[in-house]
N, C-alpha and C positions, 0 to 999 in steps of 0.2 A: 593119471595120463589121459584119460578118456571122460573129463568130466562133462557132467548134463546140461544143458542148455537150459538157462532161466529168462524168466521175465525180465529180470534185472538186466542181463545182457543184450535184451532187446532194445530195453529203455536206454541205457547208456550209448549204445551206439546211434540211435536217433537224435539224442541230446547232443552228442558230439557233433554231429553233421549242421543242428541247427545252430550251437553255439558258433561256429565258424561262419556260419551265412549271418548270423549277427553280425559279427567283428568285419566283414565285407561290405554290408550293408550299411554299417555306420561309417565306415571310413570313405567309402566309396560316392554314398547319396547324401549323408546327413553331413558329410566334411568333416566328422568329427576327429579331433587328434587320435593317433593312432593309440597312444598309451591310455586313454581313458577308453577307446572303443575295446582294446585288448581285456583291459580290467572289468569291463562289462560283462563281456563274453564270457569272461574266466567266471566270476562270480555268477553268472546263470547257470554256466555247466553243473560246477559245485553244487550248486542248489538243487539241480535238477537231476544229477545223478545218483542223489540219496545221500551227499555226504553230509553229515551229523551240522545243522546251522552254525555252531559253535566253532565247526572245524573248518569250514568253509574259508573262510579268511587267512587261518592258518596255514592252509595249502597251498594257497596262492600266494602269501610272503614268502613260504617256503623256497618257492618255484621260483619267485622273484630273487630272493638274496641267494639263493644257489647259483643260478647265473651272473648276477651282477658282482657278489663276492670273489667271484676269480675273473669272468671276462671283462666287469667291470674295470678293474683293476689294471688287467692287459689293455682296454681300450685308451684308458688313460696314459699309460706309457707309451703305448704307439702313437698316439698323438702328438706326446710331446717329442718324439722322436722325428716324428714327420714334419711338424713345425721347424726344428731346427733343421732338416735335413734340407727343406726348400729354403729357408731364411736365408741359411749361408752360401746357398749356391750350389751344394752337395746334390740336390736330384738334378740341376740342370747338366750337371758333371755326367750323371748314368744315362741320362735324356740325349745329350751330346753324342755321348757314345752309340746309345744305341740306333740314335737316327742316321749314323751313318751308313753308307751302303744302300741299297735300293728299298723305299718305303714299303715295297711289297713285304719284306722279310721282316717287317715290325711286329704283327701279330703273332709269326713264329716264336720270336726272341722274347716276346712277353710270356708266353706260354711255358719256353723254357726257364725263364726266370723264376715262374710262379711253381715250376715242379722243382726247380732246384731250392726254393724258398721253404716251399710246401713238406720238404721229406721229415725235417723234424720238428716243424710246427703245426699247432692247432691252426684249424680254418681262420679264426678270427683274427688269432696273432698273424699271420700271414697276412693276413687281406688289409691290416690298419698298417701296416710296413709297405705294403704293395701299392695302396691307394696313392702317395703323393707323386709315388714316380709314374703310374697309369696316367694321372689326372695331369702331371706335368707335361707328358709325351703326347697326351690327347689333345691339351693346348697349343702344343707346339707344332704339332703337325696340321693343326686345324683339321682333322678328321671327326668323325662319329667318334662317341664315347665308347659304343658297343663294339667297335672293331678292335680294339684294343681290350678292354674292360673285359669281355666273354672269353679269349684266350688265355688271361691272368685266372680268372673263376672257375675256369674247367682244369688249369693245371693245379692250382689249391683244392679243389672239391676232389676230385680223383684221389691224389694222395689220400686225402680224408676218410677217405671210404675203403680204400684197397691195402694202404700199405701200412704194416707196421713200423715205427713205433706209435702210431696213432692211438687214441684210447678204443675206440670200436674194434679195430683189426684186433689188437693185442686182448682186448675182452674175451672176443669169438674163438680167437686162438687156444688160450687158456681152457673155456669152457669146452670146446670140441676136442683137446688134447691135440692140436695139430701141432705139424711143425713151421718155426717161425723163420726158418732158413726157406725153408721149399715155399710155404706161404708169399714171402717178399720177394721171391725169385720169379713166382707166377704172377704177382701181382704186378710187377714192374714189366712182366710182358703184354698184360692185359693194359695196365696205365697207359703206355704210349701213344699207340694207337687210337684208345679212347679219348685222350686229350686232343689229338690232332683233328678228330672228327667233330668233338663237342667246342671245341677251341677256336681256331682259325677259320674252320672251313662254317663251323654254324655263326661264329662271329661276323661274318660276311652277310648273313643272313638278316641276322638279329642287328646289324646296324642299318639295312634297309629298311626294317619293321619300326625301330624306334630311331628315328634319325637325329640325336641330340648330342650337342656339345659337352665339354667340360660344366657339372652344375653341383650342387648339393655339397652335404656337409665335407664330402671329399675335397673338393674344389676349395671350403672355405679353410680345411686345416692345410692345405697346401698353400694357397697366395695370400692367407690373411683373413684378418676378421674384417676390414674396410671392405676388399671386395668381395667378401662371402656375404654381404648384404646385398651387393648388387646380382650376385648369382642367384642369391635366393627371391629377390624381388621379382626376376624375371618367372619365377615358377620352374617347375622342374620339367615342362613341357618344352619349354621356351630355347630358343639356342642360347647357350649360356656363353659363347664367345662373343656374343653382340653387345652392342653400346658400352657401359663402362667396362663390362668383362673383357673387352679387349684389352685392357691395361697391361694385366700380368703376361700378356702372351710375350716371347723372345726372351725376356730373364725373370724368374721369380726372385733373384736375391735381392735381400733387402740393402737400399742405399748405405745404412750405417755399416756393411761389412767392408773392410778394406780389400781382403783379400777373399779368394776361393779355395775350398778346401781342394787337395789334390785328389785325383781318381782313386789312388791308392789307398789315400786314409778314409774316403767316403765307403768303398768298400770294405776295408777293414772294421769301421763302425757297426756298419749295417750286418756285415756277417757275424760278429763277435757274439750275437745272441745265438744263431744259428750252428756256431761250432760249439759253444757251450750245451746247446740241446742235443746235439748231435752226442757228445760226450757221454751224457746221460743216455740216450737210447742206446749207444753200444754196451754202456754198463748193463741195460735192462735185458739184454740179449745174450751177453756172454759172460758176465760176472755173476758170481754166485751172490745170492742175497746178504748170507752170512759173513761176505768179503770186509777187511776193515775199513777200506776205502770207498765203501758202498753208498756209507750215509753224505760222505762228502761230498761226491759224484752227484747224487740225488739231489742234494742242496743245491750246488751251482749250476746243473743241467735245468732246475726249474723254470719254467718261463717267467714267472715274476721276477727271478733273481737275476735271470738271464737279461729281460729287458731293461729293468733298474739299472744294470751295468752298462748298457748300451747307451740308456739315457744319460750317464754321468760321463761316460766318454764321448757321448757328443756335445756334452755342455764344455769338452775342450775343443775337440776338432770340428766340431761344425760352430762355436761358440767363442771361446777367448783366441783362439788359433786364427780365426776369421775376423776378428778386431771388436767384437761384442764386448760390451763391460759388463759387469756382474749383474747390475741392476737393468741392464738391458734384455740378458739373459732369464732373471726371472719375471721381467715383464712378457717376454715371449712364451715362455712355460705357461703363464697364467691364461695368455689369449688363447693357446692352443686347446685350453679345453672349454672354453665359451661355444663352439661349433657342434662340441659332440654330447653336451647334456641332453639333449632330445634324445639322440642316439641312444644312449646308454639306459633312458627312460623306457626307451618303445623295449630293446633287447630284453630289459629286466620282465616288462608285461608279457612279452613272448614267454620267458621261462615260467612265468606263475601261470599262464593258461596251459602249458605243455603239461605243468604238474597236477593240475584238477584235474585233466583228462585221464593222467595216469591214477592218480588215488581214486578217481570213481569209477576205474574197471575197466575202461575203454579197451586198453593193451588185450587183457583175459579175455574179453568176450571174442577178439577178433582172432586171439590164440585157438580158441575153441573152432571157429569155422574153419580154418586152415587145418587142422587136425584132422577133422572129420572127412575131409576131401581127401585124404590115404595117396599123396604124391611123392616122388622122389625127394631123398634129401635136400639134391640141389636145387629142384625146381620150388619143392615147399620152403625152402628155406627162404629163396627171391621173394616168394608170393607173401608169406609172413612179414619179411623186413619192412616191404612196399607199405603194407595194409596199417601196418604199426608206426611205420615213418607219415602216412597220410593221416593217423590219428593223431597222434602227438608231436609232431614236428622235429623230433630229434634224432637225430642219424644213430647215436650212441646209443640210445634207448631202443630202436628199432633192431640195433646188430646184438646187443645183449638179449633182449628177450626172446629173438626168433633163434639165436644160438641156444638158447635154455630149453626153447621148446623144441627143436628137432634132435638135442644131443643124443636120447635114446636111439634115436633112426639111424645116426651116424657113425654107432659101434660097429667096427668090424671091417670099417672101410680103410683103404691104404691111405697114406702119409699124401701122395699126390690127390687123392680124391677129396682127402678131408679139408686141405689147402683149397679147393676147389669150392668146395662148402663155403666156407670161410669167405672167400671171393665173392661168391654169389650173394649172401648174405649182405657183404659188402656194399654190391651194386645196389641192391634191393633196401638198403638205407637211406639212398640218395634219391630215391625218387619223387619227382614234382613237390620242390621245396612251396610252402606257400606261408599263408597267414600266421598259423601257429609254431612257425620256425624262427629262431632269433638270427639265424644269417638271411633271412629273407627282409626282416628290418635294415640289416646293417646295410645289404647292398643296396634297395631301396635310398635309403637315408646319405650313404656315399655317393650315390651316382645322382642323387636327385630325381628321381623316378618317380611316377605315379604307380599307385597298386596295379592298376592295368599294365604298363610299359612293363615293371619287376614280374611280371608273371608270363608276360609274351618272351621276354630275353630269359632272365636268370632261371624261372622255374622251368620253362621247356627245356633249358640247356641242362638243367640237373634229371631230368626226365630222359635227355638223350642219352647221358653218361652211365644211367641206371639201364638202360635199356641196352646199347652197344655193349656195355662193361659184363652184362648178363650174358650176351650174345656169345662174345670172346670166349668166357666161360665153360659155355656149353660146347661150345668148339673146341675148345683145348680138351674137355673132358674123353672127347673122342679118340685122342691119341694119347692120353694117358691110364 
């Protein structure tokens, strides 16, 4: 439990800080592509942390493969679904429905939709499904992107950190032997006010700090490759609704489409992966692992299968049913992948950077500092998760590591207190996402932001979620 502090622990903490600084400097000052900057930073951290020279690139490659082997497939499937949703006029249907009523309610509706989508989905999947809807709503309402983007991101992120069946909370529940039902109930209690504060309320401020329109890979996926060039040429800081970017405003529907999908079929197509994943989530919580149906439910509820089904369904509901020929569909699916190639490489490099930090021993060094401080399980869980999140960039790694470290301190706590410890760790795992987090690069590229703008909006929003969520957890601990 109390392992002695070593010189290597000091070394890896200094190296981690220098590695993160190198990545930021290369991107911001040298204007280097983020993929190259992250790769250089990762190799520096690996060598300077003392990983054997012949193992440094292996560690980096494992990190890249670990992220892209899963997230890469999901980004690709999500982009296909997003492209068909936009070109068929399905996104228009959703936005038309959303834009009914007072414009002031739009950010709240975004947060609600993100919350519903976020319950069964990983953050990355929810993001790739939501981006076309957010971008089109921004384009059509002619408002700042952050006013709608931040509420959507907050809804997804809060659920990723607090609510089972997300991998982090489920892992912490398992390690600490907490009760899933109690954690889910408390998690929802904490999630609602946290989303309100970090989403629609902070979104107003974020829209003033970074007043940009629709831009980036998200716009490219939504309005098509032709318009994406104009969006990109204006630069991430430019008003993307200007010059040629004005073209898609009004309707994003492709002229080849002879009909629009109905609102009902649009919802069925978009919700099909959610329903399949919710079935699996229910099986995870309520069904015994040895049950005969369990392997089938696990298979159909896997995000890769669920999104593949949604894409195949979309090829009918957003494809042949609206008048697209088979060759047009094939062309559109090919086009949907062009804007996300850069995003996928950057996300992969972020995974590689995270892995060399983990393999170098940064997490272990942080754990030693936290244990020596002798704090309560609730506070210690949050602090350890915060420090590991800052060092490794992974909310799931932060949650699992922090839960493992404080498990001995949590023995003897009541089910209610154990659930609160899980939620405190979940809150800590979301603190200040930056350059070593795949989510940071996804948001940056999808919204067409600079690194600085991403920190001012996304990173600050994540910190608000972490601090507010932890505050509500502590408040709840007074009453249970």
